[in-house]
Each structure stands twice: as C-alpha cells, then as structure tokens.
Residue frames as a rotation matrix with the C-alpha (Angstrom) as fourth column:
UNK 1
0.577 0.816 0.000 0.00
0.816 -0.577 0.000 0.00
0.000 0.000 -1.000 0.00
UNK 2
-0.532 -0.742 0.407 1.07
0.747 -0.638 -0.188 3.54
0.399 0.204 0.894 -0.59
UNK 3
-0.081 0.464 -0.882 0.26
0.684 -0.618 -0.388 6.70
-0.725 -0.634 -0.268 1.31
UNK 4
0.569 0.438 0.696 -1.27
0.820 -0.368 -0.439 9.36
0.064 0.820 -0.569 -0.87
UNK 5
0.996 -0.071 -0.060 0.55
-0.063 -0.989 0.131 12.38
-0.069 -0.127 -0.990 0.56
UNK 6
0.348 -0.937 0.033 4.13
-0.601 -0.196 0.775 11.05
-0.720 -0.289 -0.631 0.74
UNK 7
0.507 -0.127 -0.852 4.31
-0.767 0.385 -0.514 8.28
0.393 0.914 0.098 -1.82
UNK 8
-0.637 -0.733 0.237 5.91
-0.755 0.532 -0.384 6.01
0.156 -0.424 -0.892 0.76
UNK 9
-0.128 0.554 -0.823 4.67
-0.090 0.820 0.565 2.48
0.988 0.146 -0.055 1.31
UNK 10
-0.005 0.160 0.987 3.11
-0.998 -0.063 0.005 1.43
0.063 -0.985 0.160 4.59
UNK 11
-0.964 -0.262 0.036 3.33
-0.264 0.954 -0.143 -2.03
0.003 -0.147 -0.989 6.08
UNK 12
-0.134 0.970 -0.204 0.03
-0.801 0.015 0.599 -3.55
0.584 0.243 0.775 5.01
UNK 13
0.431 0.403 0.807 -1.70
-0.866 0.437 0.244 -6.25
-0.254 -0.804 0.537 7.11
UNK 14
0.984 -0.082 -0.157 -0.35
0.016 0.924 -0.381 -9.12
0.176 0.373 0.911 5.02
UNK 15
0.172 -0.980 0.102 3.23
-0.057 -0.113 -0.992 -7.85
0.983 0.165 -0.076 5.28
UNK 16
-0.113 -0.169 0.979 2.82
-0.935 -0.316 -0.162 -7.33
0.337 -0.934 -0.122 9.03
UNK 17
0.789 0.462 0.405 1.46
-0.574 0.791 0.214 -10.86
-0.222 -0.401 0.889 9.42
UNK 18
0.799 -0.543 -0.259 4.32
0.221 0.665 -0.713 -12.41
0.560 0.512 0.651 7.46
UNK 19
-0.116 -0.885 0.451 6.92
-0.239 -0.416 -0.877 -10.35
0.964 -0.210 -0.163 9.26
UNK 20
0.189 0.283 0.940 5.23
-0.966 -0.116 0.229 -10.99
0.174 -0.952 0.252 12.61
UNK 21
0.985 0.166 0.042 5.46
-0.169 0.979 0.115 -14.75
-0.022 -0.120 0.993 12.08
UNK 22
0.462 -0.883 -0.087 9.10
0.241 0.219 -0.945 -14.39
0.854 0.416 0.314 11.13
UNK 23
-0.421 -0.677 0.604 9.99
-0.333 -0.504 -0.797 -12.50
0.844 -0.537 -0.012 14.33
UNK 24
0.559 0.829 0.025 7.61
-0.328 0.193 0.925 -14.36
0.761 -0.525 0.380 16.65
UNK 25
0.914 -0.205 -0.351 10.25
0.400 0.612 0.683 -16.28
0.075 -0.764 0.641 18.61
UNK 26
0.018 -0.933 0.359 13.09
0.604 -0.276 -0.748 -13.79
0.797 0.230 0.559 18.31
UNK 27
-0.253 -0.180 -0.951 14.47
0.887 -0.435 -0.154 -11.55
-0.385 -0.882 0.270 21.01
UNK 28
0.674 0.563 -0.478 13.49
0.391 -0.821 -0.415 -7.89
-0.626 0.093 -0.774 20.82
UNK 29
0.028 -0.756 -0.654 16.84
-0.460 -0.591 0.663 -6.91
-0.887 0.282 -0.364 19.32
UNK 30
-0.795 -0.303 0.526 16.80
0.246 0.632 0.735 -9.67
-0.555 0.713 -0.428 16.70
UNK 31
0.090 0.927 0.363 13.22
0.902 0.078 -0.425 -8.80
-0.423 0.366 -0.829 15.79
UNK 32
0.633 0.125 -0.764 14.06
-0.001 -0.987 -0.162 -5.13
-0.774 0.103 -0.624 15.34
UNK 33
-0.423 -0.861 -0.281 17.07
-0.410 -0.094 0.907 -6.00
-0.808 0.499 -0.313 13.16
UNK 34
-0.645 0.256 0.720 14.92
0.627 0.717 0.306 -8.30
-0.437 0.649 -0.623 11.02
UNK 35
0.491 0.866 -0.088 12.25
0.704 -0.455 -0.546 -5.62
-0.513 0.206 -0.833 10.62
UNK 36
0.346 -0.443 -0.827 14.89
-0.337 -0.882 0.331 -3.02
-0.876 0.164 -0.454 9.72
UNK 37
-0.733 -0.642 0.225 16.39
-0.067 0.397 0.915 -5.36
-0.677 0.656 -0.334 7.12
UNK 38
-0.263 0.727 0.634 12.95
0.884 0.445 -0.144 -5.97
-0.387 0.522 -0.760 5.62
UNK 39
0.702 0.644 -0.303 11.94
0.501 -0.749 -0.433 -2.32
-0.506 0.152 -0.849 5.38
UNK 40
-0.055 -0.796 -0.602 15.33
-0.219 -0.579 0.785 -1.28
-0.974 0.176 -0.143 4.01
UNK 41
-0.669 -0.162 0.725 14.33
0.559 0.534 0.635 -3.07
-0.490 0.830 -0.267 0.79
UNK 42
-0.046 0.732 0.680 11.55
0.910 -0.249 0.330 -0.57
0.411 0.634 -0.655 0.12
UNK 43
-0.787 -0.124 0.604 10.47
0.009 -0.982 -0.190 3.00
0.616 -0.144 0.774 0.67
UNK 44
-0.070 0.776 -0.627 8.39
0.814 0.408 0.414 2.44
0.577 -0.481 -0.660 3.82
UNK 45
0.342 0.323 0.883 6.77
-0.235 -0.880 0.413 5.14
0.910 -0.348 -0.225 5.93
UNK 46
-0.668 -0.739 -0.085 8.77
-0.078 0.183 -0.980 5.34
0.740 -0.648 -0.180 9.17
UNK 47
-0.424 0.581 0.695 5.65
-0.905 -0.297 -0.304 5.92
0.030 -0.758 0.652 11.30
UNK 48
0.654 0.695 -0.298 4.10
-0.692 0.709 0.135 2.62
0.305 0.118 0.945 10.19
UNK 49
0.106 -0.717 -0.689 7.40
0.062 0.696 -0.715 0.82
0.992 0.033 0.118 10.78
UNK 50
-0.790 -0.402 0.464 7.74
-0.374 -0.284 -0.883 2.33
0.487 -0.870 0.074 14.26
UNK 51
0.059 0.903 0.425 4.15
-0.997 0.033 0.067 1.38
0.046 -0.428 0.903 15.06
UNK 52
0.692 0.167 -0.703 4.81
-0.306 0.949 -0.076 -2.22
0.654 0.268 0.707 14.03
UNK 53
-0.362 -0.891 -0.276 8.02
0.062 0.272 -0.960 -2.32
0.930 -0.364 -0.043 16.09
UNK 54
-0.596 0.226 0.771 6.02
-0.775 -0.412 -0.479 -1.08
0.210 -0.883 0.421 19.07
UNK 55
0.539 0.840 -0.069 3.50
-0.813 0.540 0.220 -3.87
0.222 -0.063 0.973 18.59
UNK 56
0.404 -0.483 -0.777 6.30
0.066 0.863 -0.502 -6.45
0.913 0.151 0.380 18.50
UNK 57
-0.675 -0.670 0.310 7.89
-0.215 -0.224 -0.951 -4.96
0.706 -0.708 0.007 21.65
UNK 58
-0.155 0.718 0.679 4.55
-0.987 -0.135 -0.082 -5.18
0.032 -0.683 0.730 23.47
UNK 59
0.722 0.410 -0.558 4.12
-0.470 0.882 0.041 -8.77
0.509 0.232 0.829 22.32
UNK 60
-0.097 -0.852 -0.515 7.59
0.138 0.501 -0.854 -9.66
0.986 -0.154 0.069 23.66
UNK 61
-0.725 -0.139 0.674 6.82
-0.570 -0.428 -0.701 -7.98
0.386 -0.893 0.231 26.99
UNK 62
0.322 0.914 0.245 3.55
-0.940 0.278 0.199 -9.91
0.114 -0.295 0.949 27.29
UNK 63
0.578 -0.174 -0.797 5.40
-0.086 0.958 -0.272 -13.18
0.812 0.226 0.539 26.65
UNK 64
-0.534 -0.846 -0.007 8.01
-0.016 0.019 -1.000 -12.33
0.845 -0.534 -0.023 29.31
UNK 65
-0.541 0.395 0.742 5.38
-0.834 -0.366 -0.413 -11.41
0.109 -0.843 0.527 31.90
UNK 66
0.566 0.763 -0.312 3.36
-0.737 0.638 0.224 -14.52
0.370 0.103 0.923 31.02
UNK 67
0.156 -0.613 -0.774 6.40
0.135 0.790 -0.598 -16.69
0.978 -0.011 0.206 31.70
UNK 68
-0.801 -0.439 0.406 6.97
-0.284 -0.319 -0.904 -14.93
0.527 -0.840 0.131 35.03
UNK 69
-0.074 0.867 0.492 3.33
-0.996 -0.092 0.012 -15.51
0.056 -0.489 0.870 36.02
UNK 70
0.606 0.256 -0.753 3.60
-0.366 0.930 0.021 -19.17
0.706 0.263 0.658 35.07
UNK 71
-0.372 -0.824 -0.427 6.66
0.189 0.383 -0.904 -19.60
0.909 -0.417 0.013 37.30
UNK 72
-0.757 0.141 0.639 4.93
-0.613 -0.492 -0.618 -17.77
0.227 -0.859 0.459 40.18
UNK 73
0.317 0.948 -0.019 1.83
-0.913 0.311 0.263 -19.92
0.255 -0.066 0.965 39.77
UNK 74
0.363 -0.268 -0.892 3.92
-0.005 0.957 -0.290 -23.08
0.932 0.110 0.346 39.86
UNK 75
-0.743 -0.668 0.039 5.65
0.001 -0.060 -0.998 -21.92
0.669 -0.742 0.046 43.06
UNK 76
-0.412 0.686 0.600 2.30
-0.909 -0.357 -0.215 -21.16
0.067 -0.634 0.771 44.71
UNK 77
0.573 0.639 -0.514 0.92
-0.635 0.742 0.215 -24.55
0.518 0.203 0.831 43.68
UNK 78
-0.089 -0.705 -0.704 4.02
0.151 0.689 -0.709 -26.27
0.984 -0.170 0.045 45.07
UNK 79
-0.867 -0.247 0.433 3.68
-0.334 -0.357 -0.872 -24.48
0.370 -0.901 0.227 48.43
UNK 80
0.000 0.953 0.304 -0.03
-0.998 -0.022 0.067 -25.29
0.070 -0.303 0.950 48.70
UNK 81
0.536 0.166 -0.827 0.61
-0.329 0.944 -0.024 -28.94
0.777 0.286 0.561 47.85
UNK 82
-0.479 -0.789 -0.385 3.39
0.151 0.358 -0.921 -29.22
0.865 -0.499 -0.052 50.43
UNK 83
-0.744 0.266 0.613 1.23
-0.658 -0.454 -0.601 -27.59
0.118 -0.850 0.513 53.11
UNK 84
0.356 0.923 -0.144 -1.67
-0.896 0.381 0.228 -29.89
0.266 0.048 0.963 52.28
UNK 85
0.303 -0.313 -0.900 0.56
-0.023 0.942 -0.335 -32.98
0.953 0.122 0.278 52.42
UNK 86
-0.769 -0.632 0.091 2.08
-0.062 -0.068 -0.996 -31.87
0.636 -0.772 0.013 55.72
UNK 87
-0.491 0.667 0.560 -1.34
-0.868 -0.320 -0.380 -31.26
-0.075 -0.673 0.736 57.31
UNK 88
0.435 0.663 -0.610 -2.77
-0.718 0.664 0.210 -34.46
0.544 0.346 0.764 55.84
UNK 89
-0.101 -0.549 -0.830 -0.08
0.157 0.815 -0.558 -36.62
0.982 -0.187 0.004 57.49
UNK 90
-0.878 -0.183 0.443 -0.61
-0.362 -0.352 -0.863 -34.85
0.314 -0.918 0.242 60.84
UNK 91
-0.183 0.931 0.317 -4.31
-0.977 -0.137 -0.162 -35.72
-0.108 -0.339 0.935 60.87
UNK 92
0.025 0.146 -0.989 -3.80
-0.444 0.888 0.119 -39.44
0.895 0.437 0.087 60.13
UNK 93
0.883 0.271 0.385 -4.57
-0.464 0.371 0.804 -41.88
0.075 -0.888 0.453 62.98
UNK 94
0.788 -0.616 -0.002 -1.37
0.578 0.738 0.348 -43.18
-0.213 -0.275 0.938 64.51
UNK 95
0.309 -0.691 0.653 0.67
0.421 -0.516 -0.746 -40.22
0.853 0.506 0.131 63.38
UNK 96
-0.373 -0.492 -0.787 2.93
0.924 -0.123 -0.362 -38.73
0.082 -0.862 0.501 66.04
UNK 97
0.709 0.665 0.235 1.34
0.618 -0.747 0.246 -35.66
0.339 -0.029 -0.940 67.55
UNK 98
-0.322 -0.797 0.511 3.22
0.369 -0.603 -0.708 -32.45
0.872 -0.039 0.488 68.19
UNK 99
0.791 0.544 -0.280 3.26
0.472 -0.250 0.845 -31.29
0.390 -0.801 -0.455 71.80
C-alpha cells in the first residue's frame, strides 16, 4: 500500500502478518534488526514501521510477563501442595502428635 501524501509504502496487514510470524520467537533486538532489514528493501513510511516495532515490543513484553506468572503460579501450587501434604499426614490416625 502507498500513502497518498508522501508516496511512501506502509506495512500492510499481510506484510505485518508475514513479518510478525518471522519475528515471533526472536528476542526484541533480533526482531528489530529483522524488521529493519525488511523495510530497508523498500520505501516504507517510518511511522508505520515504528508502530509495528512497538507492537512487536509489546508482544515480547507480554510473553516475558506470562512466563513470570507461570513460574509464580507453579511456586504457589508447590507451596499449597506441600502444606496440604504436611497437614494431611498430621491428621492421620497413629501419626505422632506435636506437643
């Protein structure tokens, strides 16, 4: 696609989808380098390129935070399971009582 007032191309949805799939599992720096290499081949509007880079940066941040939440959830589940197991063995008949 081309902008009417500048004659520069913008990243159209199909290009963004293809490029997004290409950079999906890359680090933020690798993704930015790949995007820069792609847009250097054409006369792309810098605002549309920057917008796309921002979207990719947000996507990477969401993935990082999602991984952190998954780790935190696993730690919470482990603590709850250990506490449950500890209390379950205390309440069994014949188990030594604490006094």
